C-alpha positions as CSV (number, residue, x, y, z in Angstrom):
1,X,9.7,22.6,-23.0
2,X,9.2,20.8,-26.3
3,X,12.3,18.8,-25.7
4,X,11.0,17.4,-22.4
5,X,7.5,16.6,-23.9
6,X,9.2,14.8,-26.9
7,X,11.5,13.0,-24.6
8,X,8.7,11.4,-22.6
9,X,6.9,10.4,-25.7
10,X,10.0,8.7,-27.0
11,X,10.5,7.0,-23.6
12,X,7.0,5.6,-23.7
13,X,7.5,4.3,-27.2
14,X,10.9,2.7,-26.4
15,X,9.7,1.1,-23.2
16,X,6.5,0.0,-24.8
17,X,8.7,-1.9,-27.3
18,X,11.4,-3.1,-25.0
19,X,9.6,-3.8,-21.7
20,X,6.6,-5.8,-22.9
21,X,6.0,-8.9,-25.0
22,X,2.9,-10.1,-26.8
23,X,1.3,-13.4,-25.8
24,X,-2.2,-14.5,-26.8
25,X,-3.1,-11.1,-28.0
26,X,-2.0,-9.4,-24.8
27,X,0.9,-7.1,-23.9
28,X,2.4,-8.3,-20.6
29,X,4.8,-6.2,-18.4
30,X,6.9,-6.6,-15.3
31,X,8.0,-3.7,-13.0
32,X,11.1,-1.8,-14.1
33,X,13.3,0.2,-11.8
34,X,11.9,3.7,-11.0
35,X,14.9,6.1,-11.1
36,X,15.1,9.4,-9.3
37,X,17.2,12.3,-10.7
38,X,18.1,15.7,-9.3
39,X,17.3,18.5,-11.7
40,X,19.6,21.0,-10.1
41,X,21.7,20.6,-6.9
42,X,21.2,24.4,-6.3
43,X,17.6,25.0,-7.3
44,X,16.0,21.6,-6.5
45,X,13.6,19.6,-8.6
46,X,13.4,15.8,-9.0
47,X,12.5,13.6,-12.0
48,X,11.1,10.1,-11.6
49,X,11.5,7.9,-14.7
50,X,11.9,4.2,-15.6
51,X,14.1,5.1,-18.5
52,X,17.6,5.8,-17.1
53,X,18.9,7.8,-20.2
54,X,16.2,10.4,-19.8
55,X,18.0,11.8,-16.8
56,X,21.5,12.3,-18.3
57,X,20.0,13.5,-21.6
58,X,18.5,16.4,-19.7
59,X,21.6,17.1,-17.6
60,X,20.1,15.6,-14.4
61,X,22.1,13.7,-11.8
62,X,21.0,10.3,-10.5
63,X,20.7,10.4,-6.7
64,X,20.6,6.7,-6.0
65,X,16.9,6.1,-6.7
66,X,14.0,4.7,-4.9
67,X,15.0,1.7,-2.8
68,X,12.6,-0.4,-0.7
69,X,14.5,-0.6,2.6
70,X,16.2,-4.0,3.1
71,X,14.8,-5.3,-0.1
72,X,15.0,-4.1,-3.7
73,X,14.7,-1.2,-6.0
74,X,11.1,0.1,-6.4
75,X,9.5,-0.3,-9.8
76,X,6.8,1.0,-12.2
77,X,4.9,-0.7,-15.0
78,X,5.2,0.6,-18.6
79,X,2.1,0.4,-20.8
80,X,2.3,-0.7,-24.5
81,X,1.2,2.8,-25.6
82,X,-1.5,1.3,-28.0
83,X,-4.6,1.9,-25.9
84,X,-4.5,-1.4,-24.1
85,X,-5.2,-1.2,-20.4
86,X,-4.0,-3.4,-17.5
87,X,-6.0,-6.3,-16.1
88,X,-8.6,-4.6,-13.9
89,X,-8.0,-7.3,-11.2
90,X,-4.5,-6.0,-10.8
91,X,-5.7,-2.6,-9.5
92,X,-3.1,-0.7,-11.6
93,X,-3.8,2.9,-12.4
94,X,-2.0,5.5,-14.6
95,X,0.6,7.8,-13.1
96,X,0.4,11.1,-14.9
97,X,3.3,13.5,-15.1
98,X,3.5,17.3,-15.4
99,X,6.6,19.5,-15.9
100,X,6.4,22.5,-13.5
101,X,8.1,25.7,-14.4
102,X,8.0,27.6,-11.1
103,X,8.4,31.4,-11.2
104,X,9.3,31.1,-14.9
105,X,12.6,29.4,-14.4
106,X,12.7,26.6,-11.7
107,X,12.0,23.2,-13.3
108,X,10.6,20.3,-11.3
109,X,8.0,17.6,-11.8
110,X,4.5,16.7,-10.4
111,X,3.0,13.2,-10.4
112,X,-0.5,12.1,-9.7
113,X,-2.8,9.2,-10.3
114,X,-5.5,11.7,-11.0
115,X,-5.8,13.7,-14.2
116,X,-7.2,17.0,-13.0
117,X,-7.0,20.7,-13.9
118,X,-3.6,22.0,-12.9
119,X,-2.1,25.5,-12.4
120,X,-0.9,27.3,-15.5
121,X,2.7,26.7,-14.7
122,X,2.3,22.9,-15.1
123,X,2.6,21.3,-18.5
124,X,1.2,17.8,-19.1
125,X,3.8,15.2,-20.2
126,X,1.6,12.1,-20.5
127,X,1.4,8.8,-18.6
128,X,4.7,8.0,-16.9
129,X,3.6,4.4,-16.3
130,X,1.3,2.4,-14.2
131,X,1.3,2.0,-10.4
132,X,-1.0,0.8,-7.7
133,X,-3.3,3.3,-6.1
134,X,-2.5,4.8,-2.6
135,X,-5.1,2.6,-0.9
136,X,-3.9,-0.7,-2.3
137,X,-1.3,-1.9,0.1
138,X,-0.6,-5.4,-1.4
139,X,-0.7,-7.3,-4.7
140,X,-1.3,-11.1,-4.6
141,X,-0.6,-11.1,-0.9
142,X,2.7,-9.3,-1.2
143,X,3.1,-5.9,0.4
144,X,3.7,-2.7,-1.6
145,X,5.7,0.4,-0.6
146,X,4.0,3.8,-0.4
147,X,5.4,6.6,-2.6
148,X,5.3,9.9,-0.7
149,X,5.2,13.4,-2.1
150,X,6.8,16.4,-0.3
151,X,6.8,20.0,-1.3
152,X,9.1,23.0,-0.7
153,X,8.5,26.5,-1.9
154,X,12.3,26.8,-2.3
155,X,12.9,23.5,-4.2
156,X,9.6,22.2,-5.6
157,X,8.4,18.6,-5.3
158,X,10.3,15.7,-4.0
159,X,9.4,12.0,-3.9
160,X,10.6,9.2,-1.6
161,X,9.5,5.9,-0.1
162,X,7.1,6.2,2.9
163,X,6.8,4.1,6.0
164,X,4.5,1.1,6.3
165,X,1.9,2.1,7.3
166,X,2.3,5.5,5.7
167,X,3.1,8.7,7.7
168,X,5.0,7.0,10.5
169,X,8.6,6.3,11.5
170,X,10.8,4.9,8.7
171,X,10.0,7.5,6.0
172,X,12.8,8.4,3.6
173,X,13.6,12.0,4.4
174,X,13.9,14.8,1.8
175,X,17.2,16.5,1.2
176,X,16.2,19.8,2.9
177,X,14.3,20.9,6.0
178,X,12.0,23.2,4.0
179,X,10.1,20.2,2.5
180,X,6.6,19.5,3.9
181,X,5.0,16.1,3.8
182,X,1.9,16.0,1.5
183,X,0.9,12.3,1.7
184,X,1.0,9.2,-0.4
185,X,0.4,9.4,-4.2
186,X,0.9,5.7,-5.1
187,X,2.0,2.2,-4.0
188,X,5.0,0.7,-5.8
189,X,6.1,-2.9,-6.4
190,X,9.7,-4.1,-6.3
191,X,11.5,-3.8,-9.6
192,X,12.2,-7.1,-11.3
193,X,13.8,-5.5,-14.4
194,X,16.4,-2.8,-14.7
195,X,17.0,-0.8,-17.9
196,X,20.5,0.4,-16.8
197,X,21.7,-3.0,-15.5
198,X,19.6,-5.6,-17.3
199,X,20.0,-9.2,-16.3
200,X,21.3,-11.8,-18.8
201,X,20.0,-12.3,-21.3
202,X,19.6,-8.6,-22.0
203,X,15.8,-8.9,-22.6
204,X,15.4,-9.6,-18.9
205,X,13.5,-12.4,-17.1
206,X,11.0,-14.1,-19.4
207,X,7.5,-12.4,-19.2
208,X,5.2,-14.7,-17.4
209,X,7.8,-16.2,-15.0
210,X,7.5,-13.3,-12.5
211,X,4.6,-13.2,-10.0
212,X,4.5,-9.4,-10.7
213,X,3.6,-9.9,-14.4
214,X,0.5,-7.9,-15.4
215,X,-1.0,-8.2,-18.9
216,X,-2.5,-5.3,-20.8
217,X,-5.4,-5.9,-23.3
218,X,-8.1,-4.0,-25.1
219,X,-10.7,-2.5,-22.7
220,X,-13.8,-4.5,-22.1
221,X,-16.3,-4.0,-25.0
222,X,-13.5,-3.8,-27.6
223,X,-13.3,-5.7,-30.8
224,X,-13.8,-3.0,-33.4
225,X,-16.7,-1.5,-35.2
226,X,-19.8,-0.6,-33.3
227,X,-18.9,-3.1,-30.5
228,X,-16.1,-0.9,-29.2
229,X,-17.2,0.8,-26.0
230,X,-14.0,1.6,-23.9
231,X,-14.3,3.4,-20.6
232,X,-14.1,7.1,-20.9
233,X,-10.9,7.1,-18.8
234,X,-9.2,5.0,-21.4
235,X,-10.2,7.4,-24.2
236,X,-9.1,10.3,-22.1
237,X,-5.7,8.8,-21.4
238,X,-5.2,8.2,-25.1
239,X,-6.1,11.8,-25.9
240,X,-3.9,13.1,-23.1
241,X,-0.9,11.2,-24.6
242,X,-1.5,13.1,-27.9
243,X,-3.3,10.3,-29.5
244,X,-6.8,9.7,-30.9
245,X,-9.2,6.7,-30.2
246,X,-9.9,4.5,-33.2
247,X,-13.3,3.0,-32.6
248,X,-13.0,0.7,-35.6
249,X,-9.8,-0.9,-34.3
250,X,-10.7,-0.2,-30.7
251,X,-7.3,1.1,-29.8
252,X,-5.3,4.3,-29.3
253,X,-3.6,5.7,-32.4
254,X,-0.6,8.0,-32.5
């Protein structure tokens, strides 16, 4: 368990450094490919991550990932891991991740845009990245793709693209008949950067040239000292990622 918790922390740090750039005091990000891995071909379980090496490092097999039909890979935004939050106008929200140890031995993963009390067999991993909420179907006039959650008592949680509108024909189907559709947990943008197969130059397309660029900055009311008044959700997200909120610098410290 400690290995998986450490792995996600390391992933967020690496992607915070590698997937964002600083411009005018802001950290700006573009969507990176959201990979899907099979935990076990026999016992089920699926991991979603934007950092490809996390799957092989845990012995998981890549199953081809989340692909927007007839378009491109689906993506996720990585935050700079310093307490900065996305531009509120974008609509982006955190996607939280829990490791589930079902019946004491089966490992799978649970994702939600809500940080709520979970059953005792779920272990909080942190923020996997930022996504659009289930009810936001477009960004700057371009359609998003719903991410659906399915559950099987035999194999745990599974995630795939949903139809547009959600719940209709055109859903990606889970790998076993025992999965039951649970609804939409998020809306995903197309990926414009890929960790496994980065474009040339290896740093990816210049930040700011993509229409999907979203900048992260200190929450409104920041600036240090007594003027720092971040939303409670920002402080909570910092604490949930094993950090503490520095009200003097008005940022999350780790």
